[in-house]
N, C-alpha and C positions, 0 to 999 in steps of 0.2 A: 588335896594331895600335898604331902610335905616333901621338903628337899631331902635327898639322901644324906646320910650321916657321915659318909666317908670323908676324910680330910683331904685338903688340896695337895697336889704334887709340889715339889720344890725344885728350884734351879739355883745354881751358884753364879753370881755375876763374875764374868771373866776379868773385869776391871778392878773392882774393889774387894771381891771375895765374899760379899754379903749373900746370905741365903734368902731367897725370895719365894714366896708362895705363888703357885700357878693354879688358879682356881677353875679356869676353863681350858684345861689341857686338851689338846687335840683340835681346839677351835681358835685359840689365840694365835696371832702371827707376831705381833710386837709386844715387848715388855719393857716398861721403864723402871729402872732400878730405883727402889725407894730410898736407897742409901746415898748413891753418888749421882743419880740422874742419868746414867748411861742408858742408851737404847740397845736392846738385845733382840736378836731374831730367834724366836722359840718355835719356829715352824718345822724345825728339823731336830733330830736327836741331839746333835752337838750344838749347844747354844753358841751363837756367833755374836760378836760385838759389832753393832752397826755404827754407833757414834759414842765416843768417849766423853764423859763429863766428870768433873772433880768437885761438884758442888751438890749440896743437899737440895731436894726438890722444894718448890714453893709450898707454903703452908696452905692446906685445904681444910674446909670445915668438916669433911668426912674422911675417915681413915680407910685405907684398903682393908677389906675383910669384914667391915661392918655389915650387919644384916638387919633388915627391917621389913615390915609388912606394909605394902601399899596396894590398894585396890584388891584386897583379900588374897594377895600372893606375896610370898617371901622372896626378897631380892638381896643379893650380896654385891657390895661395891668392889669391883675388880679393877677399875681404871679411873683416872682423873686427869683433866687437862685444863689449862687456862688459855683463853682465847681473847682476842681484842680486835677492834676495828677503829675507824677514825673517831668514834664517839665514846668509846669506853671499853671496859673489859668485863668478862664474866667467867664462870667456872662450869665445866660440864663433867658429870660423873657417869661412868658406864656401869650399869647394873646387869646382873646375870642370874638366871634361874635355869637349871639344866632342862626343865620341862617346857619352859615358855620363852627361852632365848634371852635376847638382850633388850634392855630399855635404857633410857637416859633420864637423868635429873639435871636440870639446868638452873644454876643459881646466879641471879643478877640483883645486886644491891638488896640482899635480904629477901627477895621474892624468888619463888621456885616454880618450875614447870616439870611435868612428867612427860617424857617423849617416847613415842612408839614409831618405829620405822614402818613406812607404808609399802605394801605389796601391790595394792590396786592404786595406780598412780592418778593424780588429778590431771584434768585437761584444761587448757586455757592458754593465756599469754602472760606478759609481764604485768598487766594491770589487774587481772582477775582470773581465778580458776574455779572449776566445778569439781567437787569430790562427793561421791555418794549422794548426788542430787542436790547438794547444798553449794551455794555460791560464796566464795571467799574473795575479799577485796585486798589488794596490796595496800599496806599501811605505810611503808617506809621505802625510801629509795634503796636500790641494791647496794650492798656493802661487800667489802673484801675482808673476810675474817682470817686472822693470822694466829696460828697455834704457838703458844708460848711453852710454859712448863708442862711436862708430860710425866706421869708416873702410873705404874700398874700395867695391866695387859689389855690388848685391843685386838679385835678380829681383822684389822687391816693395818697396813704399814703406816704408822704415824710418826712424825718427827717434828721437833721444834722448827718453826719457820714455815710449816705447811700453810698454803693459802687456798681459800675457797671463796667462791662468789656466792653470796647468800641473799635470798629474797624471802620475805615473810608475808603471808596472807592471813587475814583474820576474819572470823565470824563469831559473834556472840561470846567473846572471850577465848575461844579456841584458836590456835594458830597452826597453819601449815607452813613448814619451813623447807625451802628448796635450797640445796647446796650443790654446786657444780665444781668438780676438780678434774682438770685435764679432759673435759668432755664427758665425764661420767656424772650423772645426776642422781641424787638420792633425795627422798622426801620423808619428812618426819612430822607426825602430829604431836603438838604440844598443848597440854591442858594445865591450867593453874592448880597448884597445890598449896595449901596454907602452910606457912613456915612452922607453926606449932605442931602440925601433923607430922612434918618431916622430923622435927626435933624429937617428938615422942616415939615415932616409929623406929628411929635408928639410935635413940639415946644420945643425941648430940649434946656437946657442951655449948650452951648458949653464948659463951664469951667468944667462941671461934666463929660464930655465925655473923654474917654481915647484917647491919641494921636495915630494916625495911624503910623506904621513903615514906613521907607523910600520906601519900595516896598511891593506889595501885597504878603502876605504869609498865608492868612486865609484858602484858599480852602483845605479841608481835615484835618484841624487841630483842630477845636474847641472841638470835642469830642475825644480827644486823642492827645493833643497838644504836638509837639516834636520840639526841637531846631535842626536846621540843623548844625551838627558839621563837615560836609565835608570840608568846607574851612579851618577850624582850623586844621583838620587832614592833609590836603595838605600842609599848611604852616609849621606845625610841622615836617612833613616828609622832606620837602625841607630844613628846618633849620638843621636837624640832618645830612642830606646828605652833606650839604656844610661844616658844622663844621668838620665832619669826613674827608672830602677831604682835608681841610686845615691842619688838624692834620697829615694826611698821607704825605702831601708835606713837612711839617716841619720835620718829623722824617726821611724822605728820605735822607736828608743831602746833602753835596756837591757831585758833579759828577766827577768821574775819568773815562776816556774812552780810550780804545785801539782798534785797528783794524788790521787785518791780513788776510791771505788767506791760503787755504790748497788745494792741488791737490789730490782729492780722487781717488785712483786707482780702477779699475774694478776687481772684483773677489778676492780681498784681502783687508786687513785693514792696513792703514798707521797709526802707533801709535806714540804718544808722540810728536806731532807737537806743539811747543810753539808759542802762538799767541802774548804774551806780558805779562806785569806785571801791576797789579791793586793795588791801595792804598785804603783801607777801612778806612775812617777818622772819622767815628762815632763808638760808642761802638758796634752798630749793624747796618748793612745795607743790603738791598736786592741788588742782582746783576742780571742784565738782559743780556742775551746772544742772539744775533740775527745772523741768517745765511741767506745768499742770494746766490742762485745758478744762473749761467748764463743760457742763452737759452738752454734748453734741453727738450727732450720728451721721454716718456716711460722709465724713469729711476728714481731711487731714491738714496739718499745718507744718510747713517746712521752716526750720529755725536754723539760721547760720549765726554762730557766735564769733565774736572777736574780742580778745583781751589785749588792749593796746598799752604798752609800757609808756609812762609819762617821761621816763628818763631817756629812752632810746628811740621811742616811736615804733618799735617792732611789735607786730601783732601775732598772737597765737590764736588759731581758729579751731572751731569744732562744729559739728552738725548734730541737730536734734530733730526728732519727729514725734508729734502727737497725732494719733489717728484712732478712729473707731468706726466700724462698719457692722451692719446687721441686715438680716433679710430672712426670707423663708424659701425653702425649696422642697423637693420631694421627700427629703429626710426630716423636714420640720424647720424650726427656727434656728438660726445660727448667728453668732457674733464673732468679731475678730478685731484685733488691734488693742491699743492701750492709750488712754488719754493722758498718760504720764510719760515723761522722758527723763532719763538720767544718764549723763555722760561724764567721763573723767578726762580732764585735759592734762597733758604731760607736765613734767617738772618745770615750773616757772621760777626764774631767779628772783632774788629779793628785789622789792620795789613796789611802786604804786601803779595800779592798772585800772583803766576805764573799761567797763564792760558794755559792749554794744551787741545788738541783735538785729538781724534782718528777718522779717517774718512774711509768709505768704500763705493764705488759706485756699483750699481747693475743695471741690464738691465731686463726689462719686455718684454715678458713673460719668457724668458730664460736667466738665469744669465750667466755672462762671458763677454769677450771683444766684444762690439757690432760690427756688420758687416752690412754695408749698402747694399741695394738691388743690386747695381752695382758691388758688390764684394769688394769694398774698405773697409779696416779696419779702424774703427773710432779711435780717440785719446784714449790712454790707461788711461787717467785720466779725472776727471770732476772737474773743479775749483769751489770752494765755498769761498765766502768772509765771515769772522767771525768778529762780533763787540761785545765787552763786555763793560759794563759800570755799575758803581755803582749808587745808588740813584734811583733804579727802584721802581715803585709803584705796589702793588698788586691789579690791577684794577678789577680782577675777584671778589675779596672779596668786593670791593666797589660797583660793580654792583649788586652783590647778596644782599647787604644791601639795595640798592635802591629798588630792587624788593620786598623785605620783607616790606619795609616802605610803598610802594604804592600799594601793592596787594589788601588790603582791600578798600582803597578809589577807586581804579580802579574797583573793583567788584561792589561798590555802583553806580559809574557812569554808568557802563555797565547795571546794573539792571534798572536804571532810563531811559536810552536810550531805552532799550527793552520795558519797560512799556509804554513809550510815543509813 
């Protein structure tokens, strides 16, 4: 069925005297003058001036009165407005067909959507809604859209500066947009339309159309446009982590290393075994002390370290533990513990340090000298190798920083995966 051929009605702008076509006479309420931008009330026989402007309207890609066929129906462009929120701006065009009513075209950065107002409303909350048996997930935080330039005719009273709270829900490329103004809620279904199809349908000048971005990002954005900051957050976090690591390596300074061993006795403590001497060559350095026990089971060794400054006699202490246990229960065989120990001692000032260790071996479940099942008495000591070196890095601090840097981007990624 084709659109009737009769021409549009005309009104005269009370402010500038310009003659304006009225294409949806009897339905339109407001009219934006295409010459001076004034807002007119055309809901009554005598056209009334609502708001006076003395400037031409902003440039739009589509002119009022343009006709084009989309989805096998002919539409006329009768209104246009520019809107914005905290993240960007976009343009909306009101289409009209006397048999099928009103539709919308939304243009954002060269990408387009075709909008239809919903009569059967979705049900749900701020996070997800259901419409016609399909679930739509909220993709962006709620935004406040502000109306800017207005031209043409509209079926409601619209003005520059109008504000609406907008939320978008998406499923498989289609978007449900919810707008709320003064407690009144409207829903619109938006589906993507290729820019070339719009250009061909309405005979648009490509030079007036915005360029499309490198990849599609329109779905879910026109009514609440948001920039995706996730890549920048990831890059910033990675940069901070790398710079921090390089700084840690720089301040770690030169490495001095000593190695020795201690024979830890069972049931008593061997005190004051000197492993060697370390040189701290920076004003401050960390010292890492590692311990490694040979093959043993159901035993543990307590290790108390002391780094004694030859200049001041002050001692810096630390504690290490090597242990390993095994057994069998109703769930089968189990093991627990680690025959290796690794501790980091705090910042030590420049100087020479003697490294001492106190060691004591123990047997589980009963302490004392171990006895094998055949009655043989085990060795009365348990050998442990000790390695101490300067230039250690506080890796736990760095990993904690990485977690803090990426916890928020990680939550965003998890949320998007869950939503998809």
